Backbone as CSV, one residue per row, in Angstrom:
resi,resn,N_x,N_y,N_z,CA_x,CA_y,CA_z,C_x,C_y,C_z
1,MET,86.335,120.906,33.851,86.522,120.358,35.195,87.473,121.223,36.028
2,ALA,88.629,121.584,35.448,89.609,122.357,36.216,89.030,123.701,36.638
3,GLU,88.322,124.369,35.714,87.738,125.663,36.063,86.728,125.489,37.197
4,ARG,85.900,124.492,37.116,84.906,124.219,38.151,85.600,123.906,39.478
5,PHE,86.648,123.111,39.408,87.433,122.761,40.588,87.961,124.025,41.269
6,PHE,88.573,124.923,40.488,89.134,126.144,41.062,88.055,127.049,41.649
7,ARG,86.910,127.132,41.005,85.824,127.961,41.543,85.376,127.424,42.902
8,SER,85.257,126.111,43.019,84.815,125.501,44.280,85.847,125.705,45.382
9,ILE,87.109,125.471,45.063,88.170,125.644,46.063,88.266,127.109,46.490
10,ARG,88.162,128.008,45.532,88.217,129.440,45.846,87.060,129.823,46.776
11,LEU,85.864,129.339,46.488,84.705,129.646,47.327,84.886,129.070,48.736
12,LEU,85.391,127.855,48.838,85.649,127.242,50.136,86.664,128.070,50.928
13,ALA,87.737,128.482,50.264,88.760,129.303,50.924,88.191,130.654,51.337
14,GLN,87.385,131.260,50.479,86.782,132.555,50.806,85.845,132.436,52.008
15,CYS,85.076,131.360,52.074,84.194,131.140,53.227,85.018,131.034,54.506
16,TYR,86.092,130.263,54.455,86.951,130.110,55.630,87.561,131.451,56.041
17,GLN,88.095,132.183,55.074,88.727,133.469,55.379,87.720,134.469,55.945
18,THR,86.545,134.523,55.364,85.535,135.456,55.842,85.066,135.080,57.242
19,PHE,84.892,133.784,57.494,84.499,133.360,58.838,85.590,133.709,59.845
20,GLU,86.849,133.505,59.483,87.957,133.869,60.376,87.934,135.363,60.694
21,GLN,87.711,136.191,59.705,87.631,137.636,59.925,86.464,137.975,60.849
22,TYR,85.324,137.348,60.599,84.129,137.570,61.416,84.391,137.146,62.865
23,SER,84.959,135.971,63.039,85.268,135.448,64.365,86.314,136.304,65.067
24,ASN,87.400,136.626,64.359,88.494,137.388,64.964,88.074,138.787,65.381
25,ALA,87.136,139.382,64.660,86.631,140.707,65.049,85.999,140.634,66.436
26,ASP,85.295,139.548,66.716,84.690,139.364,68.035,85.747,139.008,69.076
27,VAL,86.729,138.193,68.689,87.794,137.801,69.627,88.542,139.038,70.124
28,ARG,88.766,140.009,69.268,89.510,141.206,69.668,88.862,141.938,70.838
29,ARG,87.545,141.842,70.974,86.870,142.507,72.093,87.260,141.884,73.432
30,THR,87.773,140.651,73.416,88.157,139.951,74.645,89.546,140.349,75.127
31,LYS,90.244,141.132,74.332,91.624,141.547,74.618,92.601,140.364,74.580
32,LEU,92.212,139.329,73.820,93.076,138.182,73.550,93.353,138.164,72.056
33,THR,94.498,137.611,71.680,94.752,137.393,70.260,93.961,136.158,69.825
34,PRO,93.743,135.976,68.524,93.053,134.755,68.091,93.743,133.477,68.576
35,SER,95.066,133.446,68.567,95.779,132.252,69.050,95.573,132.046,70.544
36,GLN,95.624,133.129,71.317,95.390,133.016,72.758,93.967,132.540,73.034
37,PHE,93.017,133.108,72.311,91.624,132.692,72.479,91.474,131.210,72.146
38,ASP,92.125,130.770,71.078,92.060,129.362,70.668,92.547,128.453,71.796
39,ILE,93.639,128.828,72.444,94.180,128.027,73.554,93.210,128.020,74.735
40,ILE,92.706,129.194,75.119,91.758,129.285,76.241,90.513,128.439,75.944
41,ALA,89.983,128.568,74.717,88.779,127.819,74.340,89.041,126.318,74.337
42,THR,90.221,125.909,73.901,90.563,124.489,73.844,90.774,123.908,75.239
43,LEU,91.365,124.687,76.133,91.626,124.205,77.494,90.414,124.310,78.406
44,GLY,89.442,125.140,78.056,88.275,125.345,78.916,87.564,124.047,79.229
45,ASN,87.187,123.897,80.487,86.460,122.712,80.972,87.233,121.408,80.773
46,THR,88.568,121.485,80.791,89.395,120.280,80.739,90.337,120.286,81.936
47,GLU,91.003,119.177,82.154,92.018,119.082,83.209,93.370,119.584,82.706
48,GLY,93.416,119.991,81.453,94.650,120.448,80.846,95.067,119.508,79.730
49,MET,96.061,119.944,78.974,96.562,119.159,77.848,98.062,119.356,77.728
50,THR,98.697,118.394,77.107,100.114,118.533,76.801,100.265,119.484,75.615
51,PHE,101.469,119.958,75.397,101.748,120.797,74.235,101.375,120.058,72.953
52,ARG,101.669,118.779,72.931,101.357,117.986,71.734,99.849,117.955,71.472
53,GLU,99.077,117.699,72.532,97.622,117.681,72.374,97.092,119.036,71.923
54,LEU,97.619,120.106,72.511,97.190,121.448,72.101,97.510,121.703,70.636
55,GLY,98.675,121.283,70.202,99.058,121.448,68.806,98.141,120.690,67.866
56,GLU,97.701,119.505,68.294,96.806,118.686,67.475,95.385,119.243,67.441
57,ARG,94.963,119.884,68.507,93.571,120.353,68.606,93.387,121.806,68.176
58,THR,94.474,122.498,67.949,94.387,123.879,67.477,95.114,123.967,66.145
59,LEU,95.070,125.122,65.543,95.783,125.335,64.280,97.090,126.086,64.513
60,ILE,97.603,126.000,65.730,98.806,126.737,66.110,100.013,125.822,65.974
61,THR,101.040,126.290,65.265,102.245,125.491,65.070,103.024,125.379,66.379
62,LYS,103.850,124.358,66.469,104.609,124.096,67.697,105.466,125.293,68.099
63,GLY,106.146,125.907,67.144,106.995,127.055,67.451,106.213,128.235,67.985
64,THR,105.058,128.480,67.428,104.210,129.585,67.866,103.537,129.262,69.193
65,LEU,103.194,128.002,69.400,102.471,127.581,70.591,103.216,127.946,71.874
66,THR,104.513,127.734,71.899,105.298,128.037,73.103,105.192,129.510,73.462
67,GLY,105.313,130.385,72.486,105.207,131.828,72.747,103.823,132.230,73.217
68,VAL,102.800,131.634,72.642,101.426,131.935,73.050,101.213,131.509,74.500
69,ILE,101.690,130.318,74.842,101.569,129.830,76.224,102.357,130.739,77.166
70,ASP,103.562,131.164,76.758,104.359,132.079,77.583,103.564,133.334,77.921
71,ARG,102.936,133.937,76.908,102.188,135.184,77.126,100.946,134.963,77.986
72,LEU,100.282,133.838,77.793,99.117,133.527,78.630,99.538,133.269,80.073
73,GLU,100.697,132.646,80.236,101.226,132.390,81.585,101.570,133.708,82.276
74,GLU,102.170,134.640,81.530,102.493,135.966,82.085,101.237,136.698,82.558
75,ARG,100.131,136.463,81.887,98.861,137.103,82.249,98.120,136.340,83.343
76,GLY,98.680,135.227,83.793,98.066,134.435,84.858,96.874,133.614,84.409
77,LEU,96.780,133.342,83.099,95.636,132.595,82.581,95.889,131.097,82.460
78,VAL,97.156,130.702,82.310,97.519,129.291,82.247,98.735,129.037,83.128
79,ARG,98.951,127.770,83.413,100.158,127.359,84.142,100.661,126.078,83.500
80,ARG,101.964,125.878,83.634,102.593,124.639,83.188,102.754,123.745,84.405
81,VAL,102.418,122.476,84.224,102.538,121.509,85.311,103.358,120.342,84.795
82,ALA,104.511,120.096,85.428,105.360,118.967,85.032,104.664,117.673,85.429
83,GLN,104.681,116.714,84.545,104.094,115.407,84.819,105.084,114.587,85.646
84,THR,104.606,113.995,86.713,105.498,113.224,87.579,105.946,111.925,86.924
85,ASP,105.103,111.331,86.062,105.470,110.059,85.446,106.378,110.240,84.223
86,ASP,106.387,111.434,83.631,107.253,111.708,82.476,107.637,113.177,82.518
87,ARG,108.818,113.473,83.037,109.224,114.858,83.250,109.451,115.607,81.947
88,ARG,109.554,114.882,80.814,109.681,115.557,79.520,108.345,116.118,79.057
89,CYS,107.281,115.654,79.662,105.923,116.010,79.260,105.354,117.051,80.225
90,THR,104.933,118.178,79.683,104.375,119.252,80.492,102.909,119.428,80.149
91,LEU,102.099,119.523,81.187,100.678,119.757,81.025,100.419,121.260,81.104
92,VAL,99.588,121.769,80.231,99.171,123.171,80.275,97.739,123.191,80.779
93,GLN,97.501,123.957,81.829,96.174,124.044,82.433,95.752,125.500,82.566
94,LEU,94.443,125.724,82.531,93.938,127.041,82.866,94.076,127.245,84.363
95,THR,94.443,128.434,84.768,94.408,128.791,86.179,92.947,129.098,86.533
96,GLU,92.666,129.389,87.784,91.306,129.801,88.155,90.918,131.051,87.376
97,HIS,91.852,131.974,87.262,91.614,133.206,86.493,91.343,132.861,85.022
98,GLY,92.089,131.916,84.472,91.896,131.494,83.088,90.549,130.824,82.877
99,GLN,90.134,129.996,83.833,88.827,129.342,83.737,87.707,130.383,83.793
100,ARG,87.841,131.383,84.670,86.839,132.461,84.729,86.791,133.224,83.408
101,GLU,87.971,133.479,82.838,88.044,134.164,81.536,87.320,133.337,80.472
102,PHE,87.581,132.035,80.453,86.907,131.141,79.513,85.390,131.230,79.690
103,GLU,84.927,131.116,80.922,83.493,131.141,81.194,82.863,132.487,80.837
104,GLN,83.659,133.533,80.915,83.151,134.870,80.599,83.092,135.126,79.091
105,VAL,84.096,134.706,78.336,84.162,135.096,76.924,83.660,134.032,75.948
106,PHE,83.768,132.758,76.299,83.454,131.713,75.326,81.979,131.656,74.921
107,PRO,81.034,131.663,75.867,79.623,131.579,75.451,79.199,132.725,74.521
108,GLY,79.645,133.924,74.797,79.308,135.060,73.937,79.906,134.918,72.555
109,HIS,81.103,134.370,72.485,81.748,134.179,71.190,81.011,133.118,70.372
110,VAL,80.579,132.061,71.018,79.811,131.028,70.322,78.527,131.637,69.754
111,GLN,77.855,132.449,70.550,76.627,133.090,70.071,76.915,133.993,68.879
112,HIS,78.013,134.722,68.940,78.411,135.586,67.824,78.641,134.749,66.557
113,CYS,79.382,133.654,66.700,79.729,132.824,65.542,78.529,132.091,64.959
114,LYS,77.488,131.873,65.747,76.276,131.215,65.256,75.457,132.100,64.322
115,GLN,75.600,133.409,64.458,74.723,134.337,63.742,74.608,134.069,62.239
116,PRO,75.699,133.881,61.507,75.560,133.651,60.060,74.842,132.349,59.702
117,PHE,74.668,131.460,60.669,74.089,130.145,60.406,72.639,130.019,60.879
118,LEU,72.069,131.082,61.395,70.739,130.989,61.988,69.659,130.562,60.998
119,ASP,69.842,130.868,59.733,68.833,130.506,58.731,68.998,129.091,58.189
120,TYR,70.020,128.377,58.612,70.234,127.018,58.128,69.297,126.053,58.840
121,THR,68.710,125.142,58.068,67.878,124.084,58.646,68.766,122.893,58.992
122,GLU,68.221,121.965,59.757,68.960,120.734,60.076,69.352,119.995,58.797
123,GLU,68.456,119.970,57.834,68.736,119.294,56.568,69.890,119.974,55.826
124,GLU,69.913,121.299,55.851,70.997,122.027,55.184,72.331,121.791,55.889
125,PHE,72.317,121.762,57.226,73.542,121.435,57.956,74.005,120.025,57.613
126,ALA,73.073,119.091,57.574,73.425,117.698,57.262,74.033,117.591,55.869
127,ALA,73.450,118.292,54.896,73.971,118.259,53.527,75.363,118.887,53.464
128,LEU,75.546,120.010,54.142,76.848,120.681,54.166,77.899,119.773,54.794
129,GLU,77.568,119.186,55.931,78.510,118.303,56.623,78.820,117.056,55.799
130,ARG,77.822,116.533,55.120,78.028,115.361,54.272,79.026,115.684,53.155
131,GLU,78.842,116.805,52.488,79.736,117.175,51.387,81.139,117.532,51.884
132,LEU,81.226,118.240,52.997,82.546,118.550,53.550,83.245,117.278,54.027
133,GLY,82.497,116.355,54.610,83.065,115.065,55.028,83.570,114.266,53.844
134,ARG,82.817,114.301,52.770,83.232,113.608,51.542,84.514,114.222,50.987
135,LEU,84.585,115.544,50.975,85.799,116.230,50.505,86.981,115.885,51.407
136,LYS,86.782,115.902,52.720,87.855,115.585,53.665,88.357,114.169,53.453
137,ALA,87.445,113.217,53.263,87.835,111.825,53.025,88.638,111.701,51.734
138,SER,88.239,112.422,50.710,88.953,112.400,49.432,90.356,112.982,49.580
139,LEU,90.463,114.076,50.321,91.777,114.690,50.555,92.654,113.763,51.391
140,ASP,92.072,113.146,52.437,92.834,112.198,53.260,93.361,111.037,52.424
141,ALA,92.511,110.512,51.533,92.917,109.398,50.672,94.039,109.830,49.736
142,ALA,93.939,111.040,49.196,94.989,111.545,48.305,96.306,111.686,49.054
143,MET,96.245,112.128,50.308,97.463,112.263,51.112,98.054,110.894,51.420
144,THR,97.223,109.900,51.686,97.686,108.540,51.960,98.352,107.961,50.725
145,ASP,97.743,108.172,49.553,98.320,107.695,48.298,99.667,108.345,48.034
146,LYS,99.783,109.622,48.350,101.036,110.355,48.113,102.152,109.842,49.011
147,LYS,101.796,109.488,50.266,102.786,108.982,51.227,103.229,107.554,50.866
148,GLY,102.281,106.768,50.380,102.533,105.350,50.144,103.225,105.122,48.868
């Protein structure tokens, strides 16, 4: 069981790492870092998000997020907007330039990322999602048990 467990986890990690490398190679053509691209992609077609929401929707840690936003702001791609109802809460929004950047780079990146999956059928996607969902639920339950 343990050997089988490790083989499965290793394969899952390798798939994730390889996909990240594949994706990041395409992101580099946009002249954005992967973290910057993640923020632009997350904010695209939205009214903006708080730092907390961005942290929850991306894989960027809070400490790193501030620096990424700073650099995007310097490039004129995002702006910070203080909330009038809660001045401790700042909204991050794409500027017009940032929205144009999103519209220019995001569709091509999605097409690039789809390439390895073109041979998958709907049934294969459903089976993959079912098994990954089952694994996620099991991990969530284990985390709940550990906390409780």
